[in-house]
MARBA-3410 file (N, C-alpha, C, O; in Angstrom, 1 decimal):
127
40.1,14.4,79.4,39.8,13.6,78.3,39.5,14.8,77.2,38.8,14.5,76.2 ~ 39.8,15.9,77.2,39.3,17.2,76.2,39.4,16.8,74.9,38.8,17.5,74.1 ~ 40.1,15.6,74.4,40.0,15.4,73.0,38.5,15.0,72.6,38.1,15.2,71.5 ~ 38.1,14.7,73.4,36.4,14.3,73.0,35.5,15.4,72.8,34.5,15.4,72.1 ~ 36.1,16.6,73.6,35.2,17.5,73.4,34.7,18.0,71.9,33.5,18.3,71.7
35.7,18.0,71.1,35.3,18.6,69.7,35.2,17.6,68.7,35.1,17.9,67.5 ~ 35.2,16.4,69.1,34.7,15.1,68.1,33.4,15.4,67.4,32.5,15.7,68.1 ~ 33.3,15.5,66.1,32.3,15.4,65.4,31.7,14.0,65.3,32.0,13.2,64.4 ~ 30.8,13.8,66.6,30.1,12.3,66.7,29.2,11.9,65.5,29.1,10.7,65.2 ~ 28.7,12.8,65.0,27.9,12.4,63.7,28.9,11.7,62.5,28.7,10.7,61.9
29.8,12.5,62.5,31.0,12.0,61.5,31.5,10.4,61.7,31.5,9.5,60.9 ~ 31.7,10.4,63.2,32.4,9.1,63.8,31.1,8.0,63.3,31.3,7.0,62.6 ~ 30.1,8.5,63.7,29.0,7.3,63.5,28.6,6.9,62.3,28.3,5.7,62.2 ~ 28.6,7.8,61.1,28.6,7.7,59.8,29.6,7.1,59.0,29.4,6.3,58.1 ~ 31.0,7.6,59.6,32.0,6.7,59.0,32.2,5.3,59.4,32.7,4.5,58.7
31.9,5.1,60.7,31.6,3.7,61.0,30.7,2.9,60.5,30.9,1.7,60.2 ~ 29.6,3.3,60.2,28.5,2.6,59.6,28.7,2.5,58.0,28.4,1.5,57.3 ~ 29.3,3.6,57.4,29.6,3.4,55.9,30.8,2.6,55.6,30.8,1.9,54.6 ~ 32.0,2.5,56.4,33.0,1.7,56.3,32.5,0.3,56.6,33.0,-0.5,55.8 ~ 31.7,0.0,57.6,31.2,-1.3,57.8,30.4,-1.9,56.5,30.6,-3.1,56.1
29.5,-1.0,55.8,28.5,-1.4,54.5,29.4,-1.7,53.6,29.3,-2.6,52.9 ~ 30.6,-0.8,53.5,31.8,-1.2,52.5,32.5,-2.3,52.7,32.6,-3.0,51.8 ~ 32.9,-2.6,53.7,33.3,-4.0,53.9,32.1,-5.1,53.7,32.5,-6.2,53.2 ~ 31.1,-5.0,54.0,29.9,-6.1,53.3,30.3,-6.1,52.0,30.8,-7.2,51.7 ~ 30.2,-5.2,51.3,30.2,-5.2,49.7,31.8,-5.7,49.4,32.0,-6.5,48.5
32.8,-5.2,50.0,34.3,-5.5,49.8,34.2,-7.2,49.8,34.6,-7.9,48.8 ~ 33.7,-7.8,50.9,34.0,-9.1,50.9,32.9,-10.1,50.8,32.8,-11.1,51.4 ~ 32.0,-9.6,49.7,30.9,-10.1,49.2,31.4,-10.9,47.8,32.3,-10.5,47.1 ~ 30.7,-12.0,47.5,31.0,-12.7,46.3,31.1,-11.8,45.0,31.6,-12.3,44.0 ~ 30.5,-10.5,45.1,30.5,-9.7,43.7,32.0,-9.2,43.7,32.6,-9.1,42.6
32.6,-8.9,45.0,33.9,-8.2,44.7,34.9,-9.3,45.1,35.1,-10.3,44.3 ~ 35.5,-9.2,46.3,36.6,-10.0,46.6,36.3,-11.4,47.6,37.2,-12.2,48.1 ~ 35.1,-11.4,47.7,34.9,-12.4,48.7,35.0,-13.8,48.4,35.2,-14.5,49.4 ~ 34.9,-14.4,47.4,35.1,-15.7,47.0,36.6,-16.2,47.1,36.9,-17.2,47.7 ~ 37.4,-15.3,46.5,39.1,-15.7,46.6,39.4,-15.5,48.0,40.0,-16.4,48.6
39.1,-14.3,48.6,39.6,-14.2,50.1,39.1,-15.1,50.7,39.9,-15.6,51.5 ~ 37.8,-15.8,50.9,37.6,-16.8,51.7,38.5,-18.0,51.3,39.2,-18.5,52.2 ~ 38.5,-18.5,50.2,39.6,-19.5,49.8,41.0,-19.2,50.7,41.3,-19.9,51.6 ~ 41.6,-18.2,50.4,42.8,-17.7,51.1,42.7,-17.7,52.3,43.7,-18.0,53.0 ~ 41.5,-17.3,53.0,41.6,-17.1,54.5,41.1,-18.8,55.1,41.1,-19.0,56.3
40.7,-19.7,54.1,40.3,-20.9,55.0,39.0,-20.9,55.7,38.8,-21.5,56.7 ~ 37.9,-20.0,54.9,36.7,-20.1,55.7,35.6,-20.2,54.3,36.0,-20.0,53.2 ~ 34.4,-20.4,54.6,33.5,-20.6,54.0,32.6,-19.5,53.9,32.4,-19.1,55.0 ~ 32.0,-18.8,52.7,31.3,-17.8,52.9,29.8,-18.1,53.3,29.4,-19.0,52.6 ~ 29.1,-17.7,54.0,27.7,-18.2,54.6,26.8,-17.1,54.1,27.2,-16.0,53.8
25.4,-17.5,54.2,24.4,-16.7,54.1,24.4,-15.7,55.3,25.0,-15.9,56.4 ~ 23.5,-14.4,55.2,23.6,-13.7,55.9,23.2,-14.0,57.5,23.6,-13.5,58.5 ~ 22.2,-15.2,57.4,21.7,-15.8,58.6,22.7,-16.8,59.4,22.3,-17.6,60.3 ~ 23.8,-16.8,58.9,24.9,-17.7,59.4,26.0,-16.9,59.5,27.1,-17.5,59.6 ~ 26.1,-15.7,59.6,27.4,-14.8,59.6,27.9,-15.1,61.1,27.2,-15.5,62.0
29.1,-14.9,61.3,29.6,-15.3,62.6,29.5,-14.1,63.6,30.4,-13.2,63.7 ~ 28.4,-14.1,64.3,28.0,-12.8,65.1,29.1,-12.1,65.8,29.2,-10.9,65.6 ~ 30.1,-12.8,66.6,31.0,-12.3,67.5,32.2,-11.4,66.5,32.9,-10.4,66.9 ~ 32.2,-12.1,65.3,33.2,-11.3,64.3,32.6,-9.9,63.6,33.2,-8.9,63.4 ~ 31.5,-10.1,63.4,30.8,-8.9,63.0,30.7,-8.0,64.2,30.9,-6.8,64.0
30.6,-8.4,65.4,30.3,-7.1,66.5,31.7,-6.7,66.3,32.1,-5.7,65.9 ~ 32.6,-7.7,66.8,34.4,-7.1,66.8,34.5,-6.1,65.9,34.7,-5.0,66.2 ~ 34.3,-6.6,64.2,34.4,-5.5,63.2,33.8,-4.1,63.4,34.3,-3.0,63.2 ~ 32.4,-4.4,64.0,31.9,-2.9,64.0,32.5,-2.2,65.0,32.5,-1.0,64.8 ~ 33.1,-2.8,66.2,33.4,-1.9,67.2,34.9,-1.5,66.9,35.4,-0.5,67.4
35.7,-2.5,66.1,36.9,-1.8,65.8,36.7,-0.7,64.9,37.5,0.2,65.0 ~ 35.8,-0.7,64.0,35.7,0.3,63.1,35.2,1.7,63.9,35.6,2.8,63.7 ~ 34.4,1.2,64.7,33.9,2.7,65.8,35.5,3.2,66.6,35.8,4.4,66.6 ~ 36.1,2.5,67.0,37.3,2.9,67.5,38.2,3.7,66.5,38.5,4.8,66.7 ~ 38.5,3.1,65.5,39.3,3.6,64.5,38.7,5.0,64.2,39.4,6.0,64.1
37.0,5.2,63.8,36.5,6.2,63.3,36.7,7.5,64.7,37.0,8.6,64.6 ~ 36.5,6.9,65.7,36.8,8.0,66.9,38.3,8.3,67.0,38.6,9.5,67.3 ~ 39.3,7.4,66.7,40.7,8.1,66.2,40.8,9.1,65.4,41.3,10.1,65.7 ~ 40.2,8.7,64.1,40.1,9.5,63.0,39.4,11.0,63.3,39.9,12.1,62.9 ~ 38.2,10.8,64.2,37.7,12.0,64.6,38.4,12.9,65.4,38.2,14.1,65.3
39.3,12.3,66.3,40.3,13.1,67.4,41.3,13.7,66.4,41.7,14.9,66.5 ~ 41.6,12.9,65.7,42.8,13.9,64.4,42.2,14.7,63.9,42.8,15.8,63.7 ~ 40.8,14.5,63.4,40.3,15.3,62.4,40.1,16.9,63.3,40.2,18.0,62.8 ~ 39.8,16.8,64.6,39.5,17.9,65.4,40.7,18.7,65.5,40.7,19.9,65.5 ~ 42.0,17.8,65.6,43.0,18.6,66.0,44.1,18.9,64.8,45.3,19.2,65.0
43.5,18.7,63.5,43.9,18.8,62.4,45.4,18.0,62.1,46.4,18.6,61.7 ~ 45.4,16.8,62.5,46.6,15.7,62.5,46.3,15.0,61.5,46.1,13.8,61.8 ~ 46.1,15.1,60.2,45.7,14.3,59.2,47.0,13.2,59.1,46.6,12.0,58.9 ~ 48.2,13.5,59.1,49.2,12.7,59.2,49.2,11.6,60.1,49.3,10.5,59.8 ~ 49.0,12.0,61.5,48.7,11.1,62.6,47.4,9.9,62.3,47.4,8.8,62.9
46.6,10.3,61.3,45.3,9.6,61.0,45.8,8.6,60.3,45.7,7.4,60.7 ~ 46.4,9.0,59.2,47.1,8.1,58.2,48.1,6.9,58.8,48.1,5.7,58.4 ~ 48.8,7.6,59.7,49.6,6.5,60.4,49.0,5.4,61.2,49.3,4.2,61.1 ~ 47.9,5.9,61.9,47.1,4.9,62.7,46.4,3.8,61.7,46.4,2.6,61.8 ~ 45.8,4.6,60.7,45.3,3.5,59.6,46.2,2.4,59.1,46.1,1.2,59.1
47.5,3.3,58.7,48.3,2.2,58.2,48.9,1.1,59.3,49.3,0.0,58.9 ~ 48.8,1.5,60.6,49.4,0.8,61.6,48.4,-0.3,61.7,48.8,-1.4,61.7 ~ 47.1,-0.1,61.7,46.0,-1.0,61.9,46.0,-2.1,60.5,45.8,-3.3,60.6 ~ 46.4,-1.3,59.5,46.4,-2.4,58.4,47.6,-3.3,58.3,47.7,-4.4,57.7 ~ 48.5,-2.7,58.8,50.0,-3.5,58.9,49.5,-4.8,60.0,49.7,-6.0,59.6
49.1,-4.5,61.0,48.7,-5.6,62.2,47.9,-6.6,61.6,48.1,-7.8,61.6 ~ 46.8,-6.0,61.0,46.0,-7.2,60.2,46.9,-7.9,58.9,46.6,-9.1,58.8 ~ 47.7,-7.4,58.2,48.5,-8.1,57.4,49.6,-8.9,58.2,49.9,-10.0,57.6 ~ 50.2,-8.6,59.1,50.9,-9.5,59.8,50.1,-10.6,60.6,50.6,-11.7,60.6 ~ 49.2,-10.4,61.2,48.1,-11.6,61.7,47.8,-12.6,60.6,47.8,-13.9,60.8
47.4,-11.9,59.2,47.1,-12.9,58.3,48.2,-13.8,57.9,48.1,-14.9,57.5 ~ 49.3,-13.1,58.0,50.6,-13.7,57.6,50.9,-15.0,58.5,51.3,-16.2,58.1 ~ 50.7,-14.6,60.0,50.8,-15.7,60.7,50.0,-17.0,60.8,50.4,-18.1,61.1 ~ 48.9,-16.6,60.4,47.6,-17.6,60.3,47.6,-18.3,59.0,46.7,-19.1,58.8 ~ 48.6,-18.0,58.2,49.0,-18.6,56.7,47.8,-18.2,55.9,47.5,-19.2,55.3
46.9,-17.1,55.6,46.5,-16.6,55.0,47.2,-16.5,53.3,48.4,-16.3,53.1 ~ 46.3,-16.7,52.4,47.1,-16.5,51.1,47.4,-15.0,50.9,46.7,-14.1,51.4 ~ 48.6,-14.7,50.0,48.9,-13.3,49.8,47.6,-12.4,49.3,47.4,-11.3,49.7 ~ 46.7,-13.1,48.4,45.5,-12.4,48.0,44.6,-12.1,49.2,44.1,-10.9,49.1 ~ 44.3,-12.7,50.2,43.7,-12.6,51.2,44.2,-11.6,52.0,43.4,-10.8,52.5
45.3,-11.5,52.3,46.1,-10.4,53.2,45.9,-9.0,52.4,45.6,-8.1,53.1 ~ 46.0,-9.0,51.2,46.2,-8.0,50.7,44.7,-7.4,50.6,44.4,-6.2,50.8 ~ 43.7,-8.2,50.3,42.4,-7.8,50.3,42.0,-7.3,51.8,41.2,-6.4,51.9 ~ 42.4,-7.7,52.6,42.2,-7.5,54.3,43.0,-6.0,54.5,42.5,-5.1,55.2 ~ 44.2,-5.9,54.0,45.1,-4.7,54.3,44.2,-3.6,53.5,43.8,-2.7,54.2
43.9,-3.6,52.3,43.3,-2.6,51.6,41.9,-2.2,52.1,41.5,-1.0,52.3 ~ 41.0,-3.3,52.5,40.1,-2.8,53.0,40.1,-2.0,54.4,39.2,-1.3,54.9 ~ 41.2,-2.1,55.0,41.4,-1.2,56.0,41.9,0.3,55.9,41.7,1.2,56.7 ~ 42.5,0.3,54.6,43.0,1.7,54.0,41.9,2.1,53.5,41.6,3.3,53.7 ~ 41.0,1.4,52.8,39.6,1.9,52.1,38.8,2.7,53.3,38.5,3.9,53.2
38.6,1.8,54.6,37.6,2.2,55.6,38.2,3.5,56.2,37.5,4.5,56.3 ~ 39.6,3.6,56.7,40.5,4.9,56.8,40.0,6.1,55.9,39.6,7.2,56.3 ~ 40.0,5.8,54.9,39.9,6.8,53.7,38.4,7.3,53.6,38.1,8.5,53.5 ~ 37.6,6.3,53.7,36.1,6.5,54.1,35.8,7.6,55.2,35.2,8.7,55.1 ~ 36.5,7.1,56.3,36.2,7.9,57.5,36.8,9.3,57.6,36.4,10.2,58.2
38.0,9.3,56.8,38.8,10.6,56.7,37.8,11.6,55.8,37.8,12.8,56.0 ~ 37.2,11.1,54.9,36.3,11.8,53.8,35.1,12.1,54.5,34.7,13.2,54.3 ~ 34.5,11.2,55.3,33.4,11.4,56.1,33.5,12.8,57.0,32.7,13.7,57.1 ~ 34.7,12.7,57.7,35.3,13.9,58.8,35.2,15.3,57.8,34.9,16.4,58.3 ~ 35.6,15.0,56.5,35.7,16.4,55.7,34.3,16.7,55.6,33.8,17.7,56.2
33.5,15.9,54.8,32.0,16.3,54.4,31.2,16.8,55.5,30.4,17.7,55.3 ~ 31.1,16.2,56.8,30.4,16.8,57.8,31.2,17.8,58.7,30.6,18.4,59.5
END
């Protein structure tokens, strides 16, 4: 598993945390949260009523994607990183379509993954 030898782990962790915080803002009522919630069939809750499993799963998914971005950064494979981000975003869009989310909600989810990937790539470049 030599792929892990040259990963910038600080950049992986920072990319994960920043992407998670960006998601917090992205899905907040200040940005896209209200209309996304309507289109997703969920109610926006206060921070003390957040679905714990969903938040943990989101954080772990961001960590895994950030590790993939870290591996591609270490091997100068930016195109591979872009394809991985696009694959995840398309899976999210596909799942959203299967559960009959609104087009708006699907687009919000899709572009959050794209934005998270851009953040992760930028953090890898900066650190």
